C-alpha positions in Angstrom: 78.4 86.7 70.7 80.1 84.1 68.4 83.6 82.8 68.9 85.4 85.2 66.5 83.9 88.1 68.0 84.6 87.0 71.6 88.1 86.4 70.7 88.6 89.9 69.1 86.9 91.6 72.1 89.1 89.8 74.5 92.2 90.8 72.5 91.1 94.5 72.4 90.3 94.6 76.1 93.5 93.0 77.0 95.5 95.4 74.9 93.6 98.4 76.4 94.9 97.3 79.9 98.5 96.5 79.2 99.7 99.1 76.6 99.8 102.0 79.2 103.4 102.6 80.4 103.9 101.2 83.7 106.7 99.7 85.8 106.7 96.2 83.9 106.6 98.0 80.4 109.3 100.4 81.2 111.6 97.6 82.6 110.9 95.5 79.5 111.5 98.4 77.2 114.9 99.0 78.6 115.8 95.4 78.3 114.7 95.3 74.7 116.7 98.3 73.8 119.8 96.7 75.1 119.0 93.8 72.6 120.2 90.7 74.7 117.9 88.0 73.4 119.0 85.8 76.3 117.4 88.1 78.9 114.6 89.5 76.8 113.0 86.3 76.1 112.7 85.1 79.7 111.2 88.6 80.6 108.6 88.3 77.8 107.7 84.7 78.9 107.3 85.8 82.6 105.2 88.8 81.5 103.0 86.8 79.2 102.7 83.7 81.5 101.9 85.9 84.6 99.1 87.6 82.7 97.7 84.2 81.5 97.7 82.9 85.1 96.1 86.0 86.5 93.4 86.1 83.8 92.7 82.5 84.5 92.5 83.1 88.2 90.0 85.7 87.6 87.9 83.5 85.5 87.9 80.8 88.1 86.7 83.0 90.8 89.8 84.1 92.6 88.7 87.7 92.2 86.1 87.1 94.9 88.8 85.9 97.3 91.1 88.9 96.4 88.2 91.3 97.2 87.6 89.6 100.7 91.3 89.6 101.8 92.3 93.2 102.1 95.2 92.4 104.4 96.7 90.4 101.6 96.4 93.4 99.3 97.9 95.7 101.9 101.0 93.5 102.3 101.4 93.4 98.6 101.0 97.2 98.3 103.7 97.8 100.9 106.2 95.3 99.3 105.4 96.5 95.8 105.9 100.3 96.8 109.1 99.5 98.5 110.4 97.5 95.5 109.3 100.3 93.0 111.0 103.0 95.1 114.2 100.9 95.4 114.2 100.4 91.6 113.6 104.1 91.1 116.7 104.9 93.1 118.8 102.3 91.0 117.6 104.0 87.8 118.4 107.4 89.2 121.9 106.3 90.1 122.4 105.1 86.5 121.6 108.7 85.4 124.1 110.3 87.8 126.7 107.6 87.4 126.3 105.9 84.0 128.2 102.7 83.2 130.3 102.9 80.1 129.9 99.2 79.5 126.0 99.3 79.6 126.0 102.3 77.3 127.7 100.5 74.4 124.7 100.3 72.0 126.5 99.2 68.9 126.2 95.6 70.1 124.2 93.8 72.7 124.7 95.8 75.8 126.1 94.4 79.1 123.6 94.0 81.8 122.0 91.8 84.4 121.9 88.1 84.0 118.8 86.1 83.0 118.0 84.9 86.6 118.2 88.5 87.9 116.1 89.6 85.0 113.4 86.9 85.7 113.3 87.8 89.5 113.0 91.5 88.8 110.3 91.0 86.1 108.3 88.7 88.3 108.6 91.2 91.3 107.4 94.1 89.1 104.4 91.9 88.1 103.3 90.2 91.2 104.1 92.9 93.7 101.8 95.3 91.9 98.4 95.4 93.7 96.9 97.0 90.7 97.5 93.7 88.7 95.1 91.9 91.1 92.4 94.7 90.7 92.7 95.1 87.0 93.6 91.6 85.6 92.2 89.2 88.2 88.9 91.1 89.2 88.3 93.4 86.2 89.2 90.9 83.4 87.9 87.9 85.4 84.4 89.7 85.7 84.4 90.7 82.0 85.2 87.3 81.0 82.6 85.6 83.0 80.0 87.8 81.5 80.6 86.4 78.1 78.6 83.3 78.7 79.3 80.3 76.6 82.0 82.1 74.7 84.1 83.2 77.6 87.0 80.9 76.8 87.3 82.5 73.4 87.4 85.9 75.1 90.0 84.7 77.6 92.1 83.4 74.6 92.0 86.7 73.1 93.0 88.5 76.3 95.9 86.2 76.7 96.9 86.7 73.1 97.0 90.3 73.7 99.6 89.9 76.4 101.8 87.6 74.2 101.6 90.2 71.2 102.3 93.2 73.3 105.1 91.9 75.4 106.8 90.3 72.4 106.5 93.4 70.4 107.9 95.6 73.1 110.7 93.3 74.2 111.9 92.4 70.8 110.7 95.6 68.8 112.6 97.9 71.1 115.9 97.0 69.5 114.8 99.1 66.5 115.5 102.1 68.8 119.2 101.0 69.3 120.7 103.3 66.8 119.4 106.2 68.9 120.9 104.7 72.1 124.4 104.5 70.6 124.7 107.8 72.4 125.3 107.7 76.2 122.9 110.6 76.8 120.1 108.6 75.2 120.5 106.0 77.9 120.6 108.7 80.6 117.3 110.1 79.4 115.8 106.6 79.3 116.9 105.9 82.9 115.6 109.3 84.0 112.2 108.2 82.5 112.3 104.7 84.0 113.1 106.2 87.4 110.2 108.7 87.1 107.8 105.9 86.2 109.0 103.8 89.1 108.8 106.6 91.6 105.4 107.8 90.6 103.9 104.2 90.7 105.8 103.5 94.0 104.2 106.7 95.6 100.8 106.0 94.1 100.8 102.3 95.4 102.1 103.4 98.9 99.3 105.9 99.1 96.8 103.4 97.9 95.9 105.6 94.8 
């Protein structure tokens, strides 16, 4: 496999894992629709940098450590499930009691500050046990199977994260005309709550 093919294969493999709607993507989508660059940029950077670190960890053999430490994954699963269920409740409360300030979509909507966004994004990423199974173990194993071209493959997988999270975070603002109506925000929050609740239950049950 030459460098170009390895790069393209890594890009496509990385995309196949991150484009599915999950807690991280749902949260970033909501931030992006609000259109506040001061919080979208840090969130995108946290998502992309986290993926890069996890992929690198897998390539360097941390996947073997993860497989041999089930207790650590259990702790992460419990904390991750609790956080997702808590966020599901927060999103559901926004559906029942929407904030008029947040629903102003004609301009950048009010919302959480950059520090809170960074903490929440990091929690949604690092407290998800599936990220260690999919990114560290799976992608790490695939990368190490590429032989001399593995670092080109890794570069492609990392590029996939940067492209996807940037497109989602900054491209979501194109939907803002739709979210000029308060009911659209309530529908989005209902969707976010459902995603968080579903993932929280699945993680809690070890599915």
